[in-house]
C-alpha positions, 0 to 999 in steps of 0.5 A, a space after each residue: 635335204 631331209 634332216 632327222 634326229 634320232 635318240 637311242 640307248 647306244 650308238 649302234 642302235 641309233 645308227 641302225 635307226 638312221 639307216 632304216 629311216 634315211 637310207 645308207 647315204 645319210 650324212 651324220 651331222 652331229 652326235 652327242 650324249 644326252 640325259 633323258 627321263 627322270 624327275 628334275 634330272 634325277 633317275 635320268 638315263 644317258 642316251 645317244 642323240 644323232 642328227 642325220 640328213 639326206 640330200 634331196 638329190 640323193 636316192 630315197 631312203 633304202 631299206 636294203 641295208 648298208 652298202 659299205 664294205 667291212 673296212 668302211 663300216 669299221 672306220 665309220 663306227 670308230 668315228 661315230 663312237 669317238 664323236 659321241 664321246 667328244 662331240 662330233 660335228 660334220 661341219 668342223 668339230 670332232 674328227 674331220 677325216 671323212 674321206 672314203 666314208 660315204 660315196 659321192 663325197 665330191 658332190 657333198 663337198 660342192 653342196 657344203 661350199 654352196 651353203 657356206 656361200 649362202 651363209 656369207 651372203 646372209 652375213 653381208 645382208 645382215 650387216 647392211 640391215 644393221 647399218 641401215 637401222 643404225 643410220 635410219 635417222 640420217 637426214 637426206 643430204 648430199 653424200 659428203 654431208 651424209 658421211 659427216 653425219 655418220 662420222 659424228 654419230 659414230 664418235 658419240 655426237 647425238 643425232 640431234 647435234 649431228 643433224 644441226 651441224 650438217 644442216 648448218 653446213 648445207 646452208 653455209 656451203 655451195 654445191 662445189 664446196 660440199 663436193 670438196 672434202 677439205 672444205 667440208 672438214 674445215 667448215 665443220 670444225 668452225 661450226 663445232 668450235 663456235 659451240 665452245 666458249 673458252 677463255 683465260 683467267 683475268 688477273 684482277 686482284 684487290 690491294 693486299 690480297 692475292 688472286 684466290 682460285 678455288 677448285 671444286 667438283 665431284 670425287 675422282 675428277 683429279 682436282 689435286 693433280 690439276 691444282 699441282 699442274 697449275 701451280 708449277 706449269 709456267 704456261 699457267 701463271 708464268 713467274 707469279 708466286 703461288 701459294 696453296 691451301 688444302 681443305 681436303 681433310 676428308 680423303 685419306 692422305 690428301 693433305 700429306 700428298 699436297 704437302 709433299 708436292 709443295 715441299 718438292 716445288 718449294 711452295 708454301 701450303 696452309 691446311 684448313 679444317 673448318 670454314 671459318 679458318 679459311 680467311 686466316 689461311 688466305 691472309 697468311 699467304 697474302 705475300 703470294 700473287 696467286 692462292 690455289 684452294 684444293 677442296 674435298 671431292 663431293 658427291 653430287 648426291 651428298 647435300 650435306 657435303 655440298 652445303 659444307 663446301 658452299 660455306 667454305 666458299 662463302 667465307 673464303 670469297 675466292 675470285 674464281 671458282 673453277 668447276 672440274 669435270 672429267 671427260 670420261 663421265 657420262 653426259 647424264 651424270 655430268 648433267 646431274 653434277 652441274 645441276 647439283 653444284 649449281 648452288 656454288 656459282 662456278 666462273 669457269 670450267 676445267 675438263 680433265 682426263 682427255 687421255 682416257 677417252 677415245 670418242 669425244 662427241 659427247 664434249 659437245 653436250 658437256 659444252 651445252 650443260 653450263 654456259 661458262 668458259 672452259 679454261 684448262 684441259 688436262 691430258 695425262 698424269 704428268 705434273 706439271 706438263 699435262 695441262 693445256 689452255 682450252 682451245 676451240 680447234 682442239 675441242 672441235 677436232 676431238 668432237 669431229 674425229 674418233 681417236 683424234 687425241 690419241 693420234 695427236 699424242 702419238 704424232 707429237 702434234 703441236 697446235 698453233 701457239 705455244 700455250 696450246 702445245 700438247 706436252 710430250 709423253 714421258 
């Protein structure tokens, strides 16, 4: 197929040039108006550009002139003029009615179908190449384990972690077990679960002093909402009497938000503006069994604010410091947060906003950032329902399977043990 592009001042001139150079059997592939000449688009002249082609199996270009009758010529001219105004494309855009314009339309249709078939094969080959490049670092393993490796990587697990997990399975399982998908899945979940540390809060208190728990963490992770869930969900503290303290006097309406919630729940609340006021606020709530301290969100890059937070913790001397992290935060940022908040030793971790992620593979990396127990997971905005005690089986399933948590909520799936049941939506 010979393809040529011609430029002329009018469509008629362009068509005449196509006929001279390619013959009467030329196929018009595209026509459009272009700007040509002038300096930096000034004083440019509008021209017509026509792209045409002659199939290889057609006769060579003829110089004997057009062979169409007058009716076909007029139809062709109208089609091409309309194409120049609105954009003519022989492969779909512009006028699609070419019937009778050119001889041997059936042969051309067959050739176009062949081109489409070749394009389809090319797309398939490109897809295979992209898949190969994506998984080029996959280890040499039995087929079932290779599929596990791919599924883990697709769910956000790093290639290194995926490699470690599948190699552990290869060493642990027999050849028969590796061929059994259920056995592989069960062993995989156990391997992932072993990489998470979970545990509850030990209720140790000093005489005359409640159990004091402070929630710390960066801005926007949901500390205040999590504190509200902990204070009112019977699966957290049972029938213990809870009191609240707010040190978040920086965020607009933060104190009012907590006071409103405390009033609805019938809980006492103290507001602290300076670190030296915190011990007195704790003493004022000495008749409660548990005191939860809501702290202001701090950017991990704000050294002065982190120093201020540490002073609150030094004077308040909480029994537990829970670092609150969001499941939706990038691992690189999580790593920086853990490092910067390291000056305030956290005893345990709360992971929030599990309902906002679709891929849980990165949770395996988060677990490796800080060797602390995970104590609670939050699963939505509903107070007090959307909080569960951390469970290794749930975490392992989220790492292993894409969209697992969303399917869990949709199917109202309940994990073994009432404490770990996901609350229903709504």
